[in-house]
Every structure is written in structure tokens, then in C-alpha cells.
N, CA, C and O atoms as CSV, one atom per row, in Angstrom:
chain,resi,resn,atom,element,x,y,z
A,1,MET,N,N,-9.712,-38.410,46.410
A,1,MET,CA,C,-8.649,-37.603,45.640
A,1,MET,C,C,-8.264,-36.381,46.402
A,1,MET,O,O,-8.958,-35.644,47.103
A,2,ASN,N,N,-6.681,-36.327,46.030
A,2,ASN,CA,C,-5.984,-35.084,46.488
A,2,ASN,C,C,-5.719,-33.955,45.846
A,2,ASN,O,O,-5.282,-32.900,46.307
A,3,GLY,N,N,-6.083,-34.306,44.466
A,3,GLY,CA,C,-5.956,-33.096,43.426
A,3,GLY,C,C,-4.689,-33.287,42.633
A,3,GLY,O,O,-4.395,-32.528,41.710
A,4,LYS,N,N,-3.821,-34.470,43.059
A,4,LYS,CA,C,-2.474,-34.455,42.534
A,4,LYS,C,C,-2.492,-35.748,41.635
A,4,LYS,O,O,-3.414,-36.559,41.718
A,5,PHE,N,N,-1.551,-35.885,40.870
A,5,PHE,CA,C,-1.591,-36.906,40.043
A,5,PHE,C,C,-0.047,-37.421,40.058
A,5,PHE,O,O,0.799,-36.648,39.610
A,6,ASP,N,N,0.281,-38.449,40.459
A,6,ASP,CA,C,1.773,-39.132,40.503
A,6,ASP,C,C,1.938,-39.593,39.438
A,6,ASP,O,O,1.000,-40.347,39.178
A,7,PRO,N,N,2.838,-39.528,38.456
A,7,PRO,CA,C,3.334,-40.243,37.172
A,7,PRO,C,C,4.015,-41.252,38.060
A,7,PRO,O,O,4.369,-40.989,39.210
A,8,PRO,N,N,4.263,-42.986,37.187
A,8,PRO,CA,C,4.138,-43.943,37.856
A,8,PRO,C,C,5.936,-43.832,37.856
A,8,PRO,O,O,6.484,-43.276,36.904
A,9,SER,N,N,6.653,-44.333,38.849
A,9,SER,CA,C,8.112,-44.249,39.089
A,9,SER,C,C,8.914,-45.774,38.955
A,9,SER,O,O,10.129,-45.956,39.032
A,10,ASP,N,N,8.201,-46.461,38.804
A,10,ASP,CA,C,8.799,-48.057,38.603
A,10,ASP,C,C,9.950,-47.954,37.664
A,10,ASP,O,O,10.337,-46.918,37.123
A,11,ALA,N,N,10.471,-49.194,37.529
A,11,ALA,CA,C,11.876,-49.417,36.951
A,11,ALA,C,C,11.394,-49.522,35.352
A,11,ALA,O,O,12.102,-49.249,34.382
A,12,SER,N,N,9.868,-50.034,35.324
A,12,SER,CA,C,9.346,-50.437,33.772
A,12,SER,C,C,9.469,-49.061,33.065
A,12,SER,O,O,9.854,-49.081,31.896
A,13,ALA,N,N,9.184,-47.860,33.649
A,13,ALA,CA,C,9.185,-46.797,32.670
A,13,ALA,C,C,10.405,-46.034,32.572
A,13,ALA,O,O,10.297,-44.925,32.048
A,14,VAL,N,N,11.631,-46.430,32.998
A,14,VAL,CA,C,12.732,-46.111,33.026
A,14,VAL,C,C,13.125,-45.650,31.649
A,14,VAL,O,O,13.406,-44.502,31.302
A,15,GLY,N,N,13.088,-47.053,30.724
A,15,GLY,CA,C,13.544,-46.777,29.298
A,15,GLY,C,C,12.670,-46.555,28.368
A,15,GLY,O,O,12.875,-46.639,27.157
A,16,ARG,N,N,11.250,-46.144,29.128
A,16,ARG,CA,C,10.078,-45.955,27.949
A,16,ARG,C,C,10.365,-44.757,27.408
A,16,ARG,O,O,10.622,-43.782,28.114
A,17,ARG,N,N,10.344,-44.710,25.773
A,17,ARG,CA,C,10.135,-43.365,25.255
A,17,ARG,C,C,8.862,-42.724,24.971
A,17,ARG,O,O,7.932,-43.381,24.505
A,18,PHE,N,N,8.765,-41.527,25.214
A,18,PHE,CA,C,6.958,-40.900,24.589
A,18,PHE,C,C,8.218,-39.848,24.131
A,18,PHE,O,O,9.356,-39.499,24.444
A,19,HIS,N,N,6.593,-39.502,22.663
A,19,HIS,CA,C,6.595,-38.544,22.126
A,19,HIS,C,C,7.546,-37.239,22.533
A,19,HIS,O,O,7.397,-36.833,23.686
A,20,ARG,N,N,8.423,-36.607,21.769
A,20,ARG,CA,C,8.699,-35.300,22.474
A,20,ARG,C,C,8.514,-34.186,21.429
A,20,ARG,O,O,8.609,-34.419,20.224
A,21,PHE,N,N,8.320,-33.300,21.794
A,21,PHE,CA,C,7.785,-31.878,20.782
A,21,PHE,C,C,8.680,-30.893,21.481
A,21,PHE,O,O,9.045,-30.784,22.651
A,22,PRO,N,N,8.970,-30.048,20.121
A,22,PRO,CA,C,9.395,-28.638,20.822
A,22,PRO,C,C,8.204,-27.682,21.105
A,22,PRO,O,O,7.083,-27.720,20.598
A,23,VAL,N,N,8.742,-26.733,22.115
A,23,VAL,CA,C,7.437,-26.159,22.443
A,23,VAL,C,C,8.055,-24.614,22.680
A,23,VAL,O,O,9.193,-24.681,23.145
A,24,ASP,N,N,7.668,-23.488,22.511
A,24,ASP,CA,C,7.818,-22.124,23.013
A,24,ASP,C,C,7.331,-21.609,24.436
A,24,ASP,O,O,6.169,-21.307,24.707
A,25,GLY,N,N,8.417,-21.560,25.297
A,25,GLY,CA,C,7.988,-21.458,26.556
A,25,GLY,C,C,8.996,-21.051,27.422
A,25,GLY,O,O,10.164,-21.265,27.097
A,26,SER,N,N,8.693,-20.412,28.638
A,26,SER,CA,C,9.805,-19.864,29.598
A,26,SER,C,C,9.563,-20.417,30.929
A,26,SER,O,O,8.471,-20.401,31.497
A,27,VAL,N,N,10.517,-20.849,31.336
A,27,VAL,CA,C,10.791,-21.897,32.706
A,27,VAL,C,C,11.206,-21.165,33.842
A,27,VAL,O,O,12.247,-20.512,33.907
A,28,LYS,N,N,10.321,-21.298,34.779
A,28,LYS,CA,C,11.241,-20.960,35.946
A,28,LYS,C,C,11.275,-22.125,37.011
A,28,LYS,O,O,10.290,-22.700,37.474
A,29,LEU,N,N,12.708,-22.380,37.334
A,29,LEU,CA,C,12.802,-23.453,38.748
A,29,LEU,C,C,12.952,-22.910,40.020
A,29,LEU,O,O,13.476,-21.852,40.369
A,30,TYR,N,N,12.441,-23.746,40.628
A,30,TYR,CA,C,12.537,-23.428,42.296
A,30,TYR,C,C,13.316,-24.175,42.912
A,30,TYR,O,O,13.348,-25.309,42.434
A,31,SER,N,N,14.126,-23.971,43.996
A,31,SER,CA,C,14.834,-24.911,45.082
A,31,SER,C,C,15.024,-24.042,46.407
A,31,SER,O,O,15.858,-23.136,46.442
A,32,GLY,N,N,14.310,-24.322,47.362
A,32,GLY,CA,C,14.416,-23.505,48.500
A,32,GLY,C,C,13.893,-22.066,48.251
A,32,GLY,O,O,12.710,-21.746,48.130
A,33,THR,N,N,15.064,-21.188,48.191
A,33,THR,CA,C,15.149,-19.675,48.320
A,33,THR,C,C,15.508,-19.376,46.913
A,33,THR,O,O,15.171,-18.298,46.423
A,34,THR,N,N,16.255,-20.373,46.141
A,34,THR,CA,C,16.896,-19.667,44.583
A,34,THR,C,C,15.522,-20.193,43.449
A,34,THR,O,O,14.710,-21.117,43.487
A,35,MET,N,N,15.758,-19.213,42.616
A,35,MET,CA,C,15.350,-18.965,41.513
A,35,MET,C,C,16.041,-18.982,40.121
A,35,MET,O,O,16.922,-18.146,39.921
A,36,TRP,N,N,15.688,-19.936,39.066
A,36,TRP,CA,C,16.454,-19.739,37.757
A,36,TRP,C,C,15.341,-19.512,36.764
A,36,TRP,O,O,14.215,-19.891,37.087
A,37,THR,N,N,15.524,-18.945,35.608
A,37,THR,CA,C,14.981,-18.643,34.771
A,37,THR,C,C,15.628,-19.143,33.464
A,37,THR,O,O,16.799,-18.917,33.158
A,38,THR,N,N,14.541,-20.008,32.552
A,38,THR,CA,C,15.464,-20.320,31.546
A,38,THR,C,C,14.643,-20.370,30.324
A,38,THR,O,O,13.669,-19.628,30.197
A,39,ARG,N,N,15.008,-21.242,29.392
A,39,ARG,CA,C,14.180,-21.345,28.236
A,39,ARG,C,C,13.556,-23.017,27.927
A,39,ARG,O,O,14.321,-23.949,28.174
A,40,LEU,N,N,12.358,-23.271,27.464
A,40,LEU,CA,C,12.038,-24.709,27.235
A,40,LEU,C,C,12.538,-24.991,26.023
A,40,LEU,O,O,12.650,-24.143,25.138
A,41,ILE,N,N,12.880,-26.237,25.903
A,41,ILE,CA,C,13.692,-26.496,24.331
A,41,ILE,C,C,12.374,-27.479,23.713
A,41,ILE,O,O,11.718,-27.190,22.712
A,42,ASP,N,N,12.126,-29.006,24.792
A,42,ASP,CA,C,10.797,-29.501,24.126
A,42,ASP,C,C,10.404,-30.212,25.645
A,42,ASP,O,O,10.886,-30.213,26.778
A,43,MET,N,N,9.351,-30.750,25.019
A,43,MET,CA,C,8.814,-31.788,26.345
A,43,MET,C,C,7.691,-32.914,26.076
A,43,MET,O,O,6.905,-32.819,25.134
A,44,SER,N,N,7.688,-33.994,26.994
A,44,SER,CA,C,6.988,-35.285,26.623
A,44,SER,C,C,5.943,-35.280,27.743
A,44,SER,O,O,5.801,-34.287,28.456
A,45,LEU,N,N,5.301,-36.253,27.877
A,45,LEU,CA,C,4.322,-36.433,28.828
A,45,LEU,C,C,4.851,-36.700,30.032
A,45,LEU,O,O,4.158,-36.551,31.038
A,46,ARG,N,N,6.241,-37.163,30.116
A,46,ARG,CA,C,7.165,-37.721,31.135
A,46,ARG,C,C,7.864,-36.611,31.683
A,46,ARG,O,O,8.022,-36.734,32.897
A,47,GLY,N,N,8.334,-35.574,31.201
A,47,GLY,CA,C,9.207,-34.768,31.575
A,47,GLY,C,C,9.592,-33.251,30.530
A,47,GLY,O,O,8.968,-32.956,29.511
A,48,VAL,N,N,10.457,-32.662,30.963
A,48,VAL,CA,C,11.215,-31.790,30.177
A,48,VAL,C,C,12.365,-31.609,29.839
A,48,VAL,O,O,13.223,-32.201,30.493
A,49,LEU,N,N,12.738,-30.847,28.855
A,49,LEU,CA,C,14.360,-30.583,28.261
A,49,LEU,C,C,14.421,-29.187,28.278
A,49,LEU,O,O,13.583,-28.616,27.579
A,50,VAL,N,N,15.237,-28.475,28.930
A,50,VAL,CA,C,15.694,-26.834,29.161
A,50,VAL,C,C,17.172,-26.574,29.114
A,50,VAL,O,O,18.118,-27.274,29.475
A,51,GLU,N,N,17.105,-25.116,28.451
A,51,GLU,CA,C,18.504,-24.510,28.707
A,51,GLU,C,C,18.913,-24.699,29.924
A,51,GLU,O,O,18.082,-24.452,30.798
A,52,ARG,N,N,20.041,-25.099,30.284
A,52,ARG,CA,C,20.834,-24.761,31.277
A,52,ARG,C,C,21.322,-23.347,31.653
A,52,ARG,O,O,22.341,-22.880,31.144
A,53,PRO,N,N,20.533,-22.637,32.606
A,53,PRO,CA,C,21.055,-21.539,33.068
A,53,PRO,C,C,22.493,-21.204,33.475
A,53,PRO,O,O,23.057,-22.095,34.109
A,54,ALA,N,N,23.082,-20.267,33.270
A,54,ALA,CA,C,24.206,-19.941,33.396
A,54,ALA,C,C,25.019,-20.101,34.810
A,54,ALA,O,O,26.160,-20.503,35.032
A,55,ASP,N,N,24.168,-19.712,35.523
A,55,ASP,CA,C,24.374,-19.848,37.164
A,55,ASP,C,C,23.987,-21.412,37.867
A,55,ASP,O,O,24.015,-21.654,39.074
A,56,TRP,N,N,23.665,-22.277,36.892
A,56,TRP,CA,C,22.974,-23.479,37.509
A,56,TRP,C,C,23.735,-24.503,38.408
A,56,TRP,O,O,24.241,-25.420,37.761
A,57,THR,N,N,23.924,-24.547,39.735
A,57,THR,CA,C,24.325,-25.585,40.590
A,57,THR,C,C,23.723,-26.724,40.997
A,57,THR,O,O,24.189,-27.321,41.967
A,58,GLY,N,N,22.598,-27.207,40.327
A,58,GLY,CA,C,21.848,-28.639,40.596
A,58,GLY,C,C,22.509,-29.922,40.203
A,58,GLY,O,O,23.182,-29.966,39.173
A,59,THR,N,N,22.383,-30.760,40.819
A,59,THR,CA,C,23.201,-32.178,40.491
A,59,THR,C,C,21.811,-33.313,40.284
A,59,THR,O,O,20.731,-33.172,40.858
A,60,PRO,N,N,22.070,-34.151,39.569
A,60,PRO,CA,C,21.532,-35.277,39.127
A,60,PRO,C,C,20.484,-35.912,40.366
A,60,PRO,O,O,21.075,-36.101,41.429
A,61,GLY,N,N,19.243,-36.207,40.364
A,61,GLY,CA,C,18.532,-36.499,41.471
A,61,GLY,C,C,17.828,-35.837,41.880
A,61,GLY,O,O,16.659,-36.189,42.041
A,62,SER,N,N,18.383,-34.306,42.290
A,62,SER,CA,C,17.759,-33.360,43.468
A,62,SER,C,C,16.030,-32.871,42.601
A,62,SER,O,O,15.677,-32.793,41.424
A,63,ARG,N,N,15.592,-32.723,43.450
A,63,ARG,CA,C,13.923,-32.128,43.029
A,63,ARG,C,C,13.868,-30.595,43.340
A,63,ARG,O,O,14.329,-29.877,44.227
A,64,TYR,N,N,13.083,-30.404,42.193
A,64,TYR,CA,C,12.862,-28.814,42.098
A,64,TYR,C,C,11.161,-28.752,41.725
A,64,TYR,O,O,10.367,-29.659,41.475
A,65,ARG,N,N,10.986,-27.224,41.809
A,65,ARG,CA,C,9.115,-26.832,41.290
A,65,ARG,C,C,9.654,-26.088,39.614
A,65,ARG,O,O,10.610,-25.348,39.380
A,66,LEU,N,N,9.038,-26.417,39.065
A,66,LEU,CA,C,9.192,-26.156,37.363
A,66,LEU,C,C,7.827,-25.445,37.026
A,66,LEU,O,O,6.836,-26.114,36.733
A,67,ASP,N,N,7.807,-24.193,37.070
A,67,ASP,CA,C,6.709,-23.192,36.284
A,67,ASP,C,C,6.896,-22.932,34.791
A,67,ASP,O,O,7.705,-22.154,34.286
A,68,LEU,N,N,6.105,-23.630,34.238
A,68,LEU,CA,C,6.199,-23.395,32.491
A,68,LEU,C,C,5.053,-22.559,32.156
A,68,LEU,O,O,3.861,-22.799,32.352
A,69,ARG,N,N,5.782,-21.198,31.441
A,69,ARG,CA,C,4.426,-20.502,30.865
A,69,ARG,C,C,4.774,-20.585,29.460
A,69,ARG,O,O,5.877,-20.313,28.985
A,70,LEU,N,N,3.718,-20.994,28.816
A,70,LEU,CA,C,3.599,-21.207,27.397
A,70,LEU,C,C,3.131,-20.105,26.470
A,70,LEU,O,O,2.285,-19.363,26.969
A,71,ASP,N,N,3.521,-19.825,25.159
A,71,ASP,CA,C,3.072,-18.838,24.540
A,71,ASP,C,C,1.879,-18.767,24.475
A,71,ASP,O,O,1.422,-19.886,24.241
A,72,GLY,N,N,0.888,-17.791,24.588
A,72,GLY,CA,C,-0.617,-17.655,24.776
A,72,GLY,C,C,-1.100,-17.810,26.286
A,72,GLY,O,O,-2.244,-17.939,26.723
A,73,GLY,N,N,0.032,-17.760,26.899
A,73,GLY,CA,C,-0.427,-17.480,28.617
A,73,GLY,C,C,-0.894,-18.697,29.383
A,73,GLY,O,O,-1.373,-18.648,30.517
A,74,VAL,N,N,-0.660,-20.133,28.447
A,74,VAL,CA,C,-0.988,-21.353,29.139
A,74,VAL,C,C,-0.037,-21.626,30.245
A,74,VAL,O,O,1.129,-21.453,29.891
A,75,MET,N,N,-0.193,-22.023,31.551
A,75,MET,CA,C,0.815,-22.288,32.488
A,75,MET,C,C,0.440,-23.521,33.063
A,75,MET,O,O,-0.653,-23.714,33.596
A,76,ILE,N,N,1.444,-24.451,32.944
A,76,ILE,CA,C,1.765,-25.823,33.613
A,76,ILE,C,C,2.877,-25.780,34.726
A,76,ILE,O,O,3.975,-25.258,34.530
A,77,GLY,N,N,2.476,-26.419,36.005
A,77,GLY,CA,C,3.389,-26.413,36.926
A,77,GLY,C,C,3.334,-27.776,37.548
A,77,GLY,O,O,2.305,-28.421,37.749
A,78,MET,N,N,4.473,-28.115,37.808
A,78,MET,CA,C,5.035,-29.354,38.261
A,78,MET,C,C,6.100,-29.918,39.258
A,78,MET,O,O,6.910,-29.003,39.410
A,79,GLY,N,N,6.404,-30.783,39.860
A,79,GLY,CA,C,7.422,-31.475,40.725
A,79,GLY,C,C,8.429,-31.985,39.871
A,79,GLY,O,O,7.964,-32.868,39.150
A,80,VAL,N,N,9.834,-31.731,39.642
A,80,VAL,CA,C,10.333,-32.441,38.849
A,80,VAL,C,C,11.805,-32.846,39.420
A,80,VAL,O,O,12.345,-32.128,40.261
A,81,GLU,N,N,12.350,-33.877,38.990
A,81,GLU,CA,C,13.735,-34.320,39.466
A,81,GLU,C,C,14.460,-34.186,38.176
A,81,GLU,O,O,14.159,-34.401,37.002
A,82,LEU,N,N,15.829,-33.631,38.979
A,82,LEU,CA,C,16.479,-33.540,37.507
A,82,LEU,C,C,17.424,-34.953,37.281
A,82,LEU,O,O,18.112,-35.550,38.110
A,83,ALA,N,N,17.185,-35.253,35.827
A,83,ALA,CA,C,17.617,-36.623,35.544
A,83,ALA,C,C,18.859,-36.419,35.099
A,83,ALA,O,O,19.663,-37.199,35.610
A,84,ARG,N,N,19.500,-35.356,34.029
A,84,ARG,CA,C,20.599,-35.602,33.366
A,84,ARG,C,C,20.834,-34.324,33.155
A,84,ARG,O,O,19.972,-33.445,33.172
A,85,ILE,N,N,22.173,-34.150,32.919
A,85,ILE,CA,C,22.886,-32.885,32.236
A,85,ILE,C,C,23.581,-33.114,31.348
A,85,ILE,O,O,24.631,-33.749,31.449
A,86,ILE,N,N,23.019,-32.529,30.066
A,86,ILE,CA,C,23.292,-32.904,28.514
A,86,ILE,C,C,23.761,-31.838,27.695
A,86,ILE,O,O,22.802,-31.165,27.317
A,87,ASP,N,N,24.980,-31.361,27.217
A,87,ASP,CA,C,25.037,-30.453,26.616
A,87,ASP,C,C,24.564,-29.296,26.936
A,87,ASP,O,O,23.644,-28.788,26.294
A,88,GLY,N,N,25.019,-28.825,27.777
A,88,GLY,CA,C,24.382,-27.227,28.245
A,88,GLY,C,C,22.738,-27.508,28.528
A,88,GLY,O,O,22.021,-26.564,28.859
A,89,ASN,N,N,22.286,-28.638,28.401
A,89,ASN,CA,C,20.916,-28.483,28.489
A,89,ASN,C,C,20.413,-29.369,30.289
A,89,ASN,O,O,21.171,-29.615,31.228
A,90,LEU,N,N,19.350,-29.559,30.209
A,90,LEU,CA,C,18.865,-30.123,31.893
A,90,LEU,C,C,17.687,-30.902,31.207
A,90,LEU,O,O,16.831,-30.451,30.446
A,91,GLY,N,N,17.855,-32.181,31.665
A,91,GLY,CA,C,16.609,-32.873,31.465
A,91,GLY,C,C,15.942,-33.337,32.926
A,91,GLY,O,O,16.509,-33.844,33.894
A,92,PHE,N,N,14.524,-32.979,32.741
A,92,PHE,CA,C,13.997,-33.334,34.142
A,92,PHE,C,C,12.981,-34.300,33.872
A,92,PHE,O,O,12.637,-34.417,32.696
A,93,ASN,N,N,12.443,-35.003,34.726
A,93,ASN,CA,C,11.231,-36.065,34.822
A,93,ASN,C,C,10.379,-35.383,35.913
A,93,ASN,O,O,10.675,-35.061,37.064
A,94,CYS,N,N,9.286,-35.264,35.244
A,94,CYS,CA,C,8.111,-35.177,36.245
A,94,CYS,C,C,7.620,-36.159,37.011
A,94,CYS,O,O,7.033,-37.124,36.522
A,95,VAL,N,N,7.818,-35.999,38.307
A,95,VAL,CA,C,7.286,-36.517,39.409
A,95,VAL,C,C,6.025,-36.355,40.377
A,95,VAL,O,O,5.530,-37.061,41.255
A,96,LYS,N,N,5.706,-35.014,39.783
A,96,LYS,CA,C,3.890,-34.617,40.395
A,96,LYS,C,C,3.725,-33.510,39.485
A,96,LYS,O,O,4.536,-32.816,38.873
A,97,ILE,N,N,2.367,-33.525,39.558
A,97,ILE,CA,C,1.807,-32.823,38.645
A,97,ILE,C,C,0.382,-32.335,39.142
A,97,ILE,O,O,-0.066,-33.175,39.922
A,98,ASP,N,N,-0.490,-31.263,38.961
A,98,ASP,CA,C,-1.474,-30.903,39.669
A,98,ASP,C,C,-2.737,-31.595,38.339
A,98,ASP,O,O,-2.406,-31.817,37.174
A,99,LEU,N,N,-3.814,-31.770,38.765
A,99,LEU,CA,C,-4.745,-31.989,37.629
A,99,LEU,C,C,-4.833,-30.970,36.689
A,99,LEU,O,O,-4.832,-31.226,35.485
A,100,ASN,N,N,-4.910,-29.826,37.128
A,100,ASN,CA,C,-5.389,-28.626,36.100
A,100,ASN,C,C,-3.985,-28.439,34.822
A,100,ASN,O,O,-4.025,-28.019,33.666
A,101,SER,N,N,-3.061,-28.855,35.493
A,101,SER,CA,C,-1.695,-28.618,34.576
A,101,SER,C,C,-1.402,-29.787,34.025
A,101,SER,O,O,-0.438,-29.780,33.260
A,102,PHE,N,N,-2.266,-31.345,34.290
A,102,PHE,CA,C,-2.054,-32.381,33.635
A,102,PHE,C,C,-2.888,-32.215,32.386
A,102,PHE,O,O,-2.674,-32.606,31.239
A,103,ALA,N,N,-3.944,-31.502,32.932
A,103,ALA,CA,C,-5.191,-31.230,31.594
A,103,ALA,C,C,-4.800,-30.498,30.765
A,103,ALA,O,O,-5.285,-30.610,29.639
A,104,GLN,N,N,-3.643,-29.346,31.055
A,104,GLN,CA,C,-2.948,-28.626,30.052
A,104,GLN,C,C,-2.289,-29.489,29.275
A,104,GLN,O,O,-2.665,-29.817,28.150
A,105,LEU,N,N,-1.273,-29.899,29.841
A,105,LEU,CA,C,-0.039,-30.805,29.199
A,105,LEU,C,C,-1.012,-32.017,28.595
A,105,LEU,O,O,-0.391,-32.614,27.716
A,106,LYS,N,N,-1.915,-32.386,28.731
A,106,LYS,CA,C,-2.617,-33.308,27.565
A,106,LYS,C,C,-3.036,-33.064,26.656
A,106,LYS,O,O,-3.077,-33.803,25.672
A,107,ARG,N,N,-3.524,-31.798,26.754
A,107,ARG,CA,C,-4.356,-30.866,25.381
A,107,ARG,C,C,-3.062,-30.537,24.635
A,107,ARG,O,O,-3.002,-30.656,23.412
A,108,LEU,N,N,-2.108,-30.155,25.314
A,108,LEU,CA,C,-0.678,-29.617,24.218
A,108,LEU,C,C,-0.151,-30.695,23.601
A,108,LEU,O,O,0.598,-30.624,22.627
A,109,ILE,N,N,-0.580,-31.892,24.227
A,109,ILE,CA,C,0.403,-33.257,23.251
A,109,ILE,C,C,-0.407,-33.680,22.268
A,109,ILE,O,O,-0.034,-34.047,21.154
A,110,GLU,N,N,-2.034,-33.611,22.852
A,110,GLU,CA,C,-2.855,-33.900,21.641
A,110,GLU,C,C,-2.669,-33.195,20.659
A,110,GLU,O,O,-2.684,-33.798,19.586
A,111,LEU,N,N,-2.458,-31.889,20.623
A,111,LEU,CA,C,-2.755,-30.845,19.499
A,111,LEU,C,C,-1.251,-30.934,18.965
A,111,LEU,O,O,-1.049,-30.363,17.893
A,112,ASN,N,N,-0.211,-31.552,19.553
A,112,ASN,CA,C,1.343,-31.956,18.821
A,112,ASN,C,C,1.265,-33.136,17.807
A,112,ASN,O,O,1.820,-33.262,16.716
A,113,LEU,N,N,0.261,-34.118,18.604
A,113,LEU,CA,C,0.216,-35.343,17.705
A,113,LEU,C,C,-0.901,-35.318,16.563
A,113,LEU,O,O,-0.858,-36.054,15.577
A,114,GLY,N,N,-1.723,-34.553,16.770
A,114,GLY,CA,C,-2.864,-34.395,15.633
A,114,GLY,C,C,-3.687,-35.137,15.796
A,114,GLY,O,O,-4.659,-34.953,15.063
A,115,ASN,N,N,-3.793,-36.434,16.868
A,115,ASN,CA,C,-5.051,-36.931,16.672
A,115,ASN,C,C,-5.286,-37.603,18.183
A,115,ASN,O,O,-4.349,-37.745,18.969
A,116,THR,N,N,-6.585,-37.977,18.473
A,116,THR,CA,C,-6.633,-38.814,19.631
A,116,THR,C,C,-6.103,-40.292,20.195
A,116,THR,O,O,-5.743,-40.768,21.272
A,117,GLU,N,N,-6.251,-40.672,18.991
A,117,GLU,CA,C,-5.468,-42.081,18.936
A,117,GLU,C,C,-4.383,-42.257,19.673
A,117,GLU,O,O,-4.263,-43.050,20.607
A,118,SER,N,N,-3.222,-41.175,19.063
A,118,SER,CA,C,-1.921,-41.315,19.390
A,118,SER,C,C,-1.920,-40.911,20.841
A,118,SER,O,O,-1.207,-41.468,21.675
A,119,LEU,N,N,-2.866,-39.776,21.153
A,119,LEU,CA,C,-2.905,-39.347,22.526
A,119,LEU,C,C,-3.054,-40.862,23.529
A,119,LEU,O,O,-2.250,-41.236,24.383
A,120,GLY,N,N,-4.052,-41.396,23.201
A,120,GLY,CA,C,-4.371,-42.650,23.650
A,120,GLY,C,C,-3.295,-43.483,23.929
A,120,GLY,O,O,-3.098,-44.001,25.028
A,121,ARG,N,N,-2.594,-43.619,22.940
A,121,ARG,CA,C,-1.220,-44.679,22.976
A,121,ARG,C,C,-0.590,-43.947,24.019
A,121,ARG,O,O,-0.559,-44.579,25.075
A,122,GLU,N,N,-0.029,-42.709,24.065
A,122,GLU,CA,C,0.819,-41.725,24.998
A,122,GLU,C,C,0.335,-42.077,26.528
A,122,GLU,O,O,1.217,-42.470,27.292
A,123,LEU,N,N,-0.663,-41.991,26.899
A,123,LEU,CA,C,-1.577,-42.051,27.660
A,123,LEU,C,C,-1.335,-43.618,28.690
A,123,LEU,O,O,-1.060,-43.716,29.886
A,124,SER,N,N,-1.558,-44.635,27.704
A,124,SER,CA,C,-1.782,-45.933,27.949
A,124,SER,C,C,-0.364,-46.289,28.517
A,124,SER,O,O,-0.197,-46.735,29.652
A,125,SER,N,N,0.755,-46.021,27.513
A,125,SER,CA,C,2.037,-46.129,28.240
A,125,SER,C,C,2.445,-45.260,29.317
A,125,SER,O,O,3.473,-45.679,29.848
A,126,PHE,N,N,1.996,-44.186,29.828
A,126,PHE,CA,C,2.021,-43.247,30.736
A,126,PHE,C,C,1.944,-44.440,32.155
A,126,PHE,O,O,2.817,-44.714,32.979
A,127,GLY,N,N,0.802,-44.863,32.035
A,127,GLY,CA,C,-0.213,-45.556,33.079
A,127,GLY,C,C,0.712,-46.756,33.661
A,127,GLY,O,O,0.826,-46.989,34.865
A,128,GLU,N,N,1.437,-47.572,32.496
A,128,GLU,CA,C,2.280,-48.589,32.906
A,128,GLU,C,C,3.437,-48.653,33.726
A,128,GLU,O,O,3.997,-49.731,33.920
């Protein structure tokens, strides 16, 4: 095992809906030598929605490094791909996440869903 978790990228996952929930946190996006700072709007097991930075130049399909700092100091880092630009927001799909960040994300989702049964359903959908 290489310490990385690769989310499924097959076509069956494209239309799948995961529970989205609002989260307070700051986001840093990296592309080569460029860095943008923005605000997290919401997230799911598959990705994040952030406010579009004023100087944003990215295009859908481009890949970035995203570091998310949640209130309370929790850090989640992931490789993301820009899926869409909608109404001044950027929607990213998670394409790679390290195991520690995935564990933090899983715990955050469990807390927001309120029970482990719902989390189990989310995780089983994630693996399909």
C-alpha cells in the first residue's frame, strides 16, 4: 500500500450524489507556482465547492493541490480536478487523498450525518 487512496473515476460515479454539508474553513489551491486562497462553501466525500478567487484563471479539467484548514485546526489535503465553474463558485472532484486526510474527512462526514449507518451508506456508494 502506498499511503494514498484513489477515489473511483469510472463513469458510473459521475452522476452519483453524495451528502453535501456546509463547513467553515479556509482553502489554499496550488497549481505550479501559483497559489490562491479562498473560502470553503461545502464538501462531500467526492469533492468540495469553494468561492471563486478574484484572480482565478483555471479551466475545467485542470488539476490542483487543495489544502483545507477547518475550524479547530483540522487539515485535509487532496489532489483535485476542477469539474465546474458555477455562479462565482468552483466545484472540484477529489482525485487523490492521503489516508490521514481521508480519515479526517470520514470523521467529519460521520459527525455531520449524525450516525455510522449513514456513513456506511456513503462509503459503500463511494466504492462503487
